[in-house]
C-alpha positions in Angstrom: -5.1 15.8 -28.6 -1.7 15.5 -27.0 1.7 16.1 -28.5 3.6 13.2 -30.0 5.6 11.7 -27.1 9.3 12.2 -26.8 11.5 9.1 -28.2 8.3 7.2 -29.4 9.3 5.0 -32.5 7.5 5.5 -35.7 4.3 3.5 -36.3 3.4 3.4 -32.5 -0.1 4.3 -31.7 -1.9 5.1 -28.4 -3.9 2.1 -27.3 -4.8 3.2 -23.8 -5.3 6.4 -21.8 -5.9 5.5 -18.2 -6.3 8.0 -15.3 -6.9 7.1 -11.6 -9.0 10.1 -11.1 -11.5 8.8 -13.7 -12.2 5.8 -11.5 -13.6 7.1 -8.2 -14.6 3.7 -6.7 -11.3 2.2 -7.4 -9.5 5.3 -5.9 -11.5 4.7 -2.7 -10.6 1.0 -2.9 -7.0 1.7 -3.3 -7.0 4.1 -0.4 -8.6 1.4 1.8 -6.2 -1.1 0.5 -3.2 1.1 1.1 -4.4 1.8 4.8 -4.7 -2.0 5.3 -1.3 -2.7 3.6 0.4 0.1 5.8 -1.0 -1.5 9.0 0.3 -4.9 7.9 3.7 -3.5 6.9 3.9 -1.7 10.3 3.7 -5.0 11.9 6.3 -6.5 9.6 8.8 -3.7 9.9 8.3 -3.8 13.8 9.1 -7.6 13.9 12.1 -6.9 11.7 13.3 -4.3 14.2 12.7 -6.6 17.1 15.1 -9.2 15.6 17.8 -6.8 15.9 16.6 -5.2 19.1 15.3 -8.1 21.3 15.2 -6.1 24.4 12.0 -4.2 23.2 11.2 -1.1 21.5 10.0 1.8 23.5 7.2 3.5 21.6 5.9 6.1 24.1 6.4 9.3 22.3 6.6 12.9 24.0 5.1 15.9 22.1 8.3 16.8 20.3 8.7 13.3 19.1 5.1 13.1 18.0 5.5 16.4 15.9 8.8 14.8 14.4 7.0 11.7 13.4 4.1 13.7 11.7 6.8 15.8 9.9 8.6 12.5 8.8 5.4 11.0 7.4 5.1 13.8 5.3 8.7 13.9 4.3 8.6 10.2 3.4 5.8 11.0 0.9 7.9 13.8 -0.6 10.8 11.3 -0.6 8.7 8.6 -2.5 8.1 11.1 -5.4 11.9 12.3 -5.3 12.8 8.6 -5.9 10.3 8.4 -8.7 12.2 11.5 -10.1 15.7 10.0 -9.7 14.5 6.9 -11.6 13.0 9.2 -14.4 16.3 10.9 -14.6 18.2 7.7 -14.8 16.1 6.9 -17.9 16.8 10.2 -19.6 13.7 12.2 -18.6 13.3 15.6 -16.9 11.0 15.0 -13.9 8.3 17.4 -12.9 6.9 17.4 -9.3 3.6 18.8 -8.0 0.6 18.0 -5.9 -2.9 17.0 -6.9 -4.9 18.7 -4.2 -8.3 17.0 -4.9 -6.8 13.6 -4.6 -4.5 14.7 -1.8 -1.5 13.2 -3.4 2.0 14.3 -4.5 3.3 13.2 -7.9 6.5 13.0 -9.9 6.1 12.6 -13.7 8.1 13.3 -17.0 5.5 15.0 -19.4 5.2 13.5 -22.7 8.3 11.3 -22.3 7.8 7.6 -23.6 9.4 4.8 -21.7 9.8 1.3 -22.7 7.4 -0.9 -20.4 10.2 -2.5 -18.5 11.7 0.9 -17.8 8.4 2.3 -16.7 8.0 -0.7 -14.2 11.3 0.2 -12.6 10.4 3.7 -12.3 7.0 2.9 -10.7 8.4 0.5 -8.2 11.5 2.3 -7.3 10.3 4.0 -4.1 8.5 0.9 -2.9 11.8 -1.1 -3.3 14.3 1.7 -2.5 12.7 3.1 0.7 11.7 -0.1 2.0 15.2 -1.5 1.8 16.5 1.8 3.5 13.9 1.5 6.2 14.9 -2.1 6.8 18.6 -1.2 7.0 17.9 1.7 9.4 16.0 -0.6 11.7 19.0 -2.7 12.2 21.0 0.3 13.9 21.4 1.0 17.4 18.9 3.8 17.4 16.5 4.8 20.4 13.3 2.9 20.5 11.1 5.8 19.7 13.1 6.6 16.5 13.1 3.0 15.5 9.1 3.1 15.8 9.1 6.2 13.7 11.2 4.6 10.9 8.9 1.5 10.9 6.0 3.8 10.5 7.5 5.9 7.7 8.5 2.7 5.9 4.9 1.3 6.3 3.4 4.5 5.1 5.6 4.4 2.0 4.5 0.8 1.1 0.9 1.7 1.7 1.3 4.9 -0.2 2.7 2.8 -3.2 -0.7 1.0 -3.9 -1.4 3.4 -6.8 2.1 2.7 -8.3 1.3 -1.0 -7.9 -2.0 -0.8 -9.7 -0.5 1.1 -12.4 2.2 -1.5 -12.8 -0.7 -4.0 -13.0 -2.1 -2.1 -15.8 1.3 -1.9 -17.6 1.9 -5.7 -17.2 -1.1 -6.1 -19.4 1.0 -5.1 -22.4 4.1 -6.7 -23.9 7.6 -5.5 -23.3 7.7 -3.7 -26.7 5.0 -1.3 -25.5 5.9 2.3 -24.7 4.4 4.1 -21.7 4.0 7.7 -21.0 3.6 8.5 -17.4 0.9 10.9 -16.3 0.2 12.9 -13.2 -2.3 10.0 -12.0 -2.2 7.6 -14.9 -0.5 6.4 -17.9 -0.8 6.2 -21.7 0.1 3.1 -23.5 1.5 2.8 -27.1 1.8 -0.3 -29.4 2.9 -0.6 -32.9 0.1 0.2 -35.2 -1.2 -2.3 -38.0 0.6 -1.7 -41.2 -1.5 -0.3 -44.0 -2.4 -2.9 -46.6 
């Protein structure tokens, strides 16, 4: 039994404990969907970049640029979790970061901190929106073609990597705004007002 969540109003009871790691087929489906979404968004970000750079984008990378691209992809995954952490702090929580090695994923969470459902939605979607906007802005700058290609790739990886967040948002939206949600490393717990004793 877990401890009582922080800042949870009286008479609220847990109505759902949902962990992505308990749904192996869904996890596989989300990974495939994430890869497909990443490829689509790579095309979208590249099309956006071409609007600002009509002369074309040079994407032939040398060894050093390829290495920098690999490092940048890893860093954008870390940045994704840091943005979650910034949003968690904005709502008064103390974020904790880590890696789930079996699922090969980074995470940011606020152990046992209860958030109103709408606050949880902002926290869950902050990296998707924030990093996408940042990537879009960077793609308008007069940068070398290979760097623009790398930025587009990193922005696309961020969107593809947000499929788990989007799925958790889907779960959270199944509950009214008065619900409280406790973020877990790879899932969530939902609390609703309990039925009054008769």
